[in-house]
A tleap script that builds the chain and sets N, CA, C and O, in Angstrom:
source leaprc.protein.ff14SB
mol = sequence {
  NMET ASN ALA ASP GLU TYR ILE LEU LYS LEU
  PRO ASN ILE ALA LEU ARG SER ARG GLU LEU
  LEU PRO GLU GLN PRO GLY ILE TYR TYR VAL
  VAL ASP GLU SER ASN VAL ILE TRP TYR VAL
  GLY LYS ALA LYS ASN LEU HIE ASN ARG TRP
  LEU GLY ASP ASN HIE HIE ARG LEU ASP GLN
  TYR LYS THR ALA ARG PHE VAL TYR ARG LEU
  LEU CPRO
}
set mol.1.N position { -10.489 -10.603 0.428 }
set mol.1.CA position { -10.607 -11.004 -0.982 }
set mol.1.C position { -9.217 -10.800 -1.291 }
set mol.1.O position { -8.303 -10.060 -0.929 }
set mol.2.N position { -9.453 -11.944 -2.274 }
set mol.2.CA position { -7.946 -11.897 -2.880 }
set mol.2.C position { -7.639 -11.199 -4.281 }
set mol.2.O position { -8.331 -11.376 -5.284 }
set mol.3.N position { -6.365 -10.275 -4.212 }
set mol.3.CA position { -6.204 -9.842 -5.263 }
set mol.3.C position { -6.258 -10.082 -6.728 }
set mol.3.O position { -5.185 -10.618 -7.003 }
set mol.4.N position { -6.988 -9.950 -7.831 }
set mol.4.CA position { -7.136 -10.521 -9.101 }
set mol.4.C position { -5.960 -9.970 -9.724 }
set mol.4.O position { -5.308 -9.128 -9.108 }
set mol.5.N position { -5.622 -10.337 -10.845 }
set mol.5.CA position { -4.522 -10.059 -12.013 }
set mol.5.C position { -4.203 -8.594 -12.116 }
set mol.5.O position { -3.124 -8.002 -12.119 }
set mol.6.N position { -5.359 -8.208 -12.194 }
set mol.6.CA position { -5.210 -6.726 -12.307 }
set mol.6.C position { -4.364 -6.283 -11.146 }
set mol.6.O position { -3.182 -5.946 -11.208 }
set mol.7.N position { -4.836 -6.312 -10.488 }
set mol.7.CA position { -4.266 -5.585 -9.122 }
set mol.7.C position { -2.814 -6.130 -9.056 }
set mol.7.O position { -1.859 -5.380 -8.852 }
set mol.8.N position { -2.702 -7.332 -9.220 }
set mol.8.CA position { -1.249 -7.592 -8.801 }
set mol.8.C position { 0.064 -7.255 -10.035 }
set mol.8.O position { 1.277 -7.436 -9.937 }
set mol.9.N position { -0.714 -6.732 -11.119 }
set mol.9.CA position { 0.146 -6.265 -12.213 }
set mol.9.C position { 0.473 -4.707 -12.021 }
set mol.9.O position { 0.927 -3.995 -12.917 }
set mol.10.N position { 0.156 -4.258 -10.638 }
set mol.10.CA position { 0.263 -2.804 -10.525 }
set mol.10.C position { 1.195 -2.651 -10.243 }
set mol.10.O position { 1.794 -3.684 -9.942 }
set mol.11.N position { 2.071 -1.192 -10.118 }
set mol.11.CA position { 3.869 -1.127 -9.580 }
set mol.11.C position { 3.592 -1.364 -8.039 }
set mol.11.O position { 2.394 -1.453 -7.770 }
set mol.12.N position { 4.373 -1.470 -7.092 }
set mol.12.CA position { 4.137 -1.991 -5.850 }
set mol.12.C position { 5.347 -1.834 -5.158 }
set mol.12.O position { 6.467 -2.018 -5.635 }
set mol.13.N position { 5.029 -1.425 -3.820 }
set mol.13.CA position { 6.271 -1.226 -3.250 }
set mol.13.C position { 6.404 -1.766 -1.575 }
set mol.13.O position { 5.374 -1.646 -0.912 }
set mol.14.N position { 7.383 -2.233 -1.021 }
set mol.14.CA position { 7.061 -2.814 0.042 }
set mol.14.C position { 6.936 -1.952 1.256 }
set mol.14.O position { 7.398 -0.817 1.139 }
set mol.15.N position { 6.132 -2.440 2.964 }
set mol.15.CA position { 6.215 -1.822 3.396 }
set mol.15.C position { 7.369 -0.926 3.821 }
set mol.15.O position { 7.365 0.305 3.808 }
set mol.16.N position { 8.447 -1.803 4.236 }
set mol.16.CA position { 9.530 -1.516 4.392 }
set mol.16.C position { 10.347 -0.321 3.761 }
set mol.16.O position { 11.211 0.373 4.297 }
set mol.17.N position { 9.787 -0.262 2.339 }
set mol.17.CA position { 10.435 0.972 1.304 }
set mol.17.C position { 9.170 2.221 1.338 }
set mol.17.O position { 8.907 2.882 0.333 }
set mol.18.N position { 8.493 2.397 2.596 }
set mol.18.CA position { 7.488 3.298 2.343 }
set mol.18.C position { 7.628 4.566 1.838 }
set mol.18.O position { 6.953 5.229 1.050 }
set mol.19.N position { 8.791 4.803 2.540 }
set mol.19.CA position { 9.584 6.541 2.067 }
set mol.19.C position { 9.564 6.512 0.393 }
set mol.19.O position { 9.327 7.578 -0.175 }
set mol.20.N position { 9.746 5.612 -0.204 }
set mol.20.CA position { 9.717 5.588 -1.713 }
set mol.20.C position { 8.146 6.025 -2.781 }
set mol.20.O position { 7.994 6.378 -3.951 }
set mol.21.N position { 7.155 5.746 -1.544 }
set mol.21.CA position { 6.172 6.315 -2.340 }
set mol.21.C position { 6.467 7.473 -3.144 }
set mol.21.O position { 7.562 7.999 -2.944 }
set mol.22.N position { 5.438 8.151 -4.320 }
set mol.22.CA position { 5.230 9.070 -4.812 }
set mol.22.C position { 4.542 10.276 -4.323 }
set mol.22.O position { 3.419 10.002 -3.901 }
set mol.23.N position { 4.816 11.379 -4.253 }
set mol.23.CA position { 4.469 12.256 -3.768 }
set mol.23.C position { 3.239 12.921 -4.602 }
set mol.23.O position { 3.203 14.135 -4.805 }
set mol.24.N position { 2.318 12.102 -5.029 }
set mol.24.CA position { 1.076 12.399 -6.048 }
set mol.24.C position { -0.182 11.875 -5.636 }
set mol.24.O position { -0.028 11.111 -4.684 }
set mol.25.N position { -1.137 11.973 -5.923 }
set mol.25.CA position { -2.998 11.149 -6.024 }
set mol.25.C position { -2.332 10.195 -6.497 }
set mol.25.O position { -1.422 10.069 -7.316 }
set mol.26.N position { -3.351 9.089 -5.396 }
set mol.26.CA position { -3.490 7.401 -5.916 }
set mol.26.C position { -4.266 6.830 -5.335 }
set mol.26.O position { -4.518 7.246 -4.204 }
set mol.27.N position { -4.803 5.937 -5.714 }
set mol.27.CA position { -5.390 4.788 -5.051 }
set mol.27.C position { -4.554 3.677 -4.623 }
set mol.27.O position { -3.890 3.158 -5.520 }
set mol.28.N position { -4.412 3.090 -3.191 }
set mol.28.CA position { -3.841 2.490 -3.023 }
set mol.28.C position { -4.303 0.742 -2.442 }
set mol.28.O position { -5.024 0.544 -1.463 }
set mol.29.N position { -3.837 -0.103 -3.102 }
set mol.29.CA position { -4.125 -1.451 -2.498 }
set mol.29.C position { -3.003 -2.205 -1.135 }
set mol.29.O position { -1.932 -2.731 -1.436 }
set mol.30.N position { -3.323 -2.149 -0.206 }
set mol.30.CA position { -2.349 -3.185 0.664 }
set mol.30.C position { -3.003 -4.381 0.948 }
set mol.30.O position { -4.090 -4.760 1.383 }
set mol.31.N position { -1.383 -5.087 0.327 }
set mol.31.CA position { -1.469 -6.469 -0.167 }
set mol.31.C position { -0.762 -7.449 0.853 }
set mol.31.O position { 0.291 -7.058 1.356 }
set mol.32.N position { -1.319 -8.839 1.238 }
set mol.32.CA position { -0.047 -9.389 1.965 }
set mol.32.C position { 0.679 -10.341 0.782 }
set mol.32.O position { 0.466 -10.504 -0.420 }
set mol.33.N position { 1.599 -10.856 1.700 }
set mol.33.CA position { 2.421 -12.284 0.593 }
set mol.33.C position { 1.379 -13.113 0.125 }
set mol.33.O position { 1.761 -13.594 -0.942 }
set mol.34.N position { 0.116 -13.558 0.441 }
set mol.34.CA position { -0.570 -14.176 0.155 }
set mol.34.C position { -1.573 -13.628 -1.042 }
set mol.34.O position { -2.448 -14.314 -1.570 }
set mol.35.N position { -1.285 -12.338 -1.341 }
set mol.35.CA position { -1.984 -11.764 -2.381 }
set mol.35.C position { -3.607 -11.510 -1.511 }
set mol.35.O position { -4.510 -11.112 -2.246 }
set mol.36.N position { -3.881 -11.680 -0.349 }
set mol.36.CA position { -4.985 -10.900 0.079 }
set mol.36.C position { -5.364 -9.470 0.260 }
set mol.36.O position { -4.322 -9.192 0.854 }
set mol.37.N position { -5.928 -8.473 0.235 }
set mol.37.CA position { -6.190 -7.367 -0.356 }
set mol.37.C position { -6.795 -6.979 1.490 }
set mol.37.O position { -7.964 -7.069 1.864 }
set mol.38.N position { -5.513 -6.528 2.422 }
set mol.38.CA position { -6.465 -6.154 3.487 }
set mol.38.C position { -6.831 -4.150 3.634 }
set mol.38.O position { -7.223 -3.514 4.612 }
set mol.39.N position { -6.591 -3.816 2.641 }
set mol.39.CA position { -7.010 -2.320 2.734 }
set mol.39.C position { -7.106 -1.591 1.494 }
set mol.39.O position { -6.042 -1.530 0.877 }
set mol.40.N position { -8.118 -1.012 0.956 }
set mol.40.CA position { -7.705 -0.333 -0.130 }
set mol.40.C position { -8.169 1.322 0.256 }
set mol.40.O position { -9.249 1.632 0.760 }
set mol.41.N position { -7.171 2.182 -0.082 }
set mol.41.CA position { -7.321 3.766 0.245 }
set mol.41.C position { -7.202 4.777 -0.754 }
set mol.41.O position { -6.542 4.314 -1.685 }
set mol.42.N position { -7.429 5.541 -0.895 }
set mol.42.CA position { -6.936 6.918 -1.373 }
set mol.42.C position { -6.356 8.240 -0.618 }
set mol.42.O position { -6.785 8.792 0.396 }
set mol.43.N position { -5.226 8.572 -1.452 }
set mol.43.CA position { -4.629 9.610 -0.697 }
set mol.43.C position { -4.587 11.107 -1.954 }
set mol.43.O position { -4.871 10.855 -3.125 }
set mol.44.N position { -4.274 12.349 -1.611 }
set mol.44.CA position { -4.037 13.150 -2.369 }
set mol.44.C position { -2.267 13.600 -2.765 }
set mol.44.O position { -1.840 14.492 -3.499 }
set mol.45.N position { -1.638 12.714 -2.055 }
set mol.45.CA position { -0.180 12.559 -1.468 }
set mol.45.C position { 0.301 11.222 -1.138 }
set mol.45.O position { 0.442 11.213 0.085 }
set mol.46.N position { 0.610 10.133 -1.607 }
set mol.46.CA position { 0.439 8.820 -1.517 }
set mol.46.C position { 1.793 8.786 0.377 }
set mol.46.O position { 1.728 8.339 1.522 }
set mol.47.N position { 2.915 9.685 -0.607 }
set mol.47.CA position { 4.446 9.793 0.052 }
set mol.47.C position { 3.782 10.305 1.448 }
set mol.47.O position { 3.864 9.531 2.402 }
set mol.48.N position { 3.124 11.569 1.634 }
set mol.48.CA position { 2.871 11.982 2.897 }
set mol.48.C position { 1.582 11.230 3.763 }
set mol.48.O position { 1.716 11.429 4.971 }
set mol.49.N position { 0.443 10.462 3.440 }
set mol.49.CA position { 0.019 9.773 3.611 }
set mol.49.C position { 0.642 8.442 4.908 }
set mol.49.O position { 0.094 8.076 5.948 }
set mol.50.N position { 1.977 7.992 4.279 }
set mol.50.CA position { 2.351 6.940 4.872 }
set mol.50.C position { 3.458 7.452 5.221 }
set mol.50.O position { 4.258 6.612 5.633 }
set mol.51.N position { 3.819 8.505 5.219 }
set mol.51.CA position { 5.370 9.305 5.990 }
set mol.51.C position { 4.890 8.830 7.736 }
set mol.51.O position { 3.801 8.828 8.309 }
set mol.52.N position { 6.168 8.492 8.139 }
set mol.52.CA position { 6.154 7.979 9.622 }
set mol.52.C position { 5.652 7.075 9.879 }
set mol.52.O position { 5.929 5.985 9.380 }
set mol.53.N position { 4.480 7.336 11.015 }
set mol.53.CA position { 3.412 6.187 11.036 }
set mol.53.C position { 2.531 6.960 11.645 }
set mol.53.O position { 2.255 6.970 12.844 }
set mol.54.N position { 1.847 7.979 10.308 }
set mol.54.CA position { 0.547 8.343 10.085 }
set mol.54.C position { -0.320 7.866 10.295 }
set mol.54.O position { -1.100 8.093 11.219 }
set mol.55.N position { -0.418 6.587 8.950 }
set mol.55.CA position { -1.283 5.700 9.418 }
set mol.55.C position { -1.993 4.935 9.997 }
set mol.55.O position { -1.482 3.943 10.516 }
set mol.56.N position { -3.624 5.203 10.097 }
set mol.56.CA position { -4.177 4.595 11.428 }
set mol.56.C position { -4.109 2.787 11.116 }
set mol.56.O position { -4.934 2.210 11.824 }
set mol.57.N position { -3.620 2.211 10.572 }
set mol.57.CA position { -3.059 1.123 10.295 }
set mol.57.C position { -1.816 0.609 10.053 }
set mol.57.O position { -1.501 -0.531 9.714 }
set mol.58.N position { -1.144 1.577 10.264 }
set mol.58.CA position { 0.070 0.937 10.296 }
set mol.58.C position { 1.051 -0.208 11.300 }
set mol.58.O position { 2.053 -0.881 11.057 }
set mol.59.N position { 0.254 -0.037 12.421 }
set mol.59.CA position { 0.848 -0.926 13.747 }
set mol.59.C position { 0.327 -2.584 13.228 }
set mol.59.O position { 0.809 -3.611 13.705 }
set mol.60.N position { -0.475 -2.557 12.432 }
set mol.60.CA position { -1.195 -3.779 12.240 }
set mol.60.C position { -0.754 -4.052 11.211 }
set mol.60.O position { -0.605 -5.262 11.384 }
set mol.61.N position { -0.292 -3.793 9.878 }
set mol.61.CA position { 1.036 -4.277 8.637 }
set mol.61.C position { 1.886 -4.224 8.950 }
set mol.61.O position { 2.837 -4.435 8.198 }
set mol.62.N position { 2.048 -3.903 10.276 }
set mol.62.CA position { 4.109 -3.889 10.664 }
set mol.62.C position { 4.273 -5.525 11.302 }
set mol.62.O position { 5.343 -6.027 11.647 }
set mol.63.N position { 3.083 -6.111 11.348 }
set mol.63.CA position { 3.593 -7.513 11.984 }
set mol.63.C position { 3.105 -8.608 10.650 }
set mol.63.O position { 3.097 -9.803 10.945 }
set mol.64.N position { 2.862 -8.376 9.776 }
set mol.64.CA position { 3.074 -8.993 8.370 }
set mol.64.C position { 3.891 -8.136 7.564 }
set mol.64.O position { 4.264 -6.970 7.693 }
set mol.65.N position { 4.168 -9.501 6.227 }
set mol.65.CA position { 4.781 -8.680 5.100 }
set mol.65.C position { 3.654 -8.466 4.266 }
set mol.65.O position { 2.834 -9.341 3.989 }
set mol.66.N position { 3.614 -6.925 3.744 }
set mol.66.CA position { 2.830 -6.301 3.218 }
set mol.66.C position { 3.497 -5.624 1.910 }
set mol.66.O position { 4.615 -5.143 2.095 }
set mol.67.N position { 2.933 -5.524 0.569 }
set mol.67.CA position { 3.038 -4.252 0.113 }
set mol.67.C position { 1.867 -3.523 -0.697 }
set mol.67.O position { 0.689 -3.879 -0.752 }
set mol.68.N position { 2.470 -2.412 -1.317 }
set mol.68.CA position { 0.827 -1.284 -1.845 }
set mol.68.C position { 1.438 -1.823 -3.513 }
set mol.68.O position { 2.495 -2.023 -4.112 }
set mol.69.N position { -0.242 -1.880 -3.737 }
set mol.69.CA position { 0.133 -1.710 -5.119 }
set mol.69.C position { -0.795 -0.624 -5.299 }
set mol.69.O position { -1.862 -0.374 -4.737 }
set mol.70.N position { -0.084 0.031 -6.306 }
set mol.70.CA position { -0.170 1.612 -6.906 }
set mol.70.C position { -1.584 1.803 -8.161 }
set mol.70.O position { -1.686 1.021 -9.107 }
set mol.71.N position { -2.220 2.554 -8.012 }
set mol.71.CA position { -3.405 2.628 -9.118 }
set mol.71.C position { -3.089 4.268 -9.215 }
set mol.71.O position { -3.597 5.008 -8.372 }
set mol.72.N position { -2.299 4.771 -10.189 }
set mol.72.CA position { -1.882 6.199 -10.609 }
set mol.72.C position { -3.073 6.435 -11.046 }
set mol.72.O position { -3.344 7.529 -11.540 }
savepdb mol mol.pdb
quit
């Protein structure tokens, strides 16, 4: 599914910079460089959810260029 304009205007962080994610709850979208949504999730602490190699889909996302779109 392609991301709509609202999602594309949300703050974003590149996958390689995931250590910059805030330590707060939120809904997040994982979007590739073609603006295709690969995953939608929520976390009590966005930073901890993606810290290290904890996320169950991280290996899949490392093979392409993805960014996080955050809905605080």
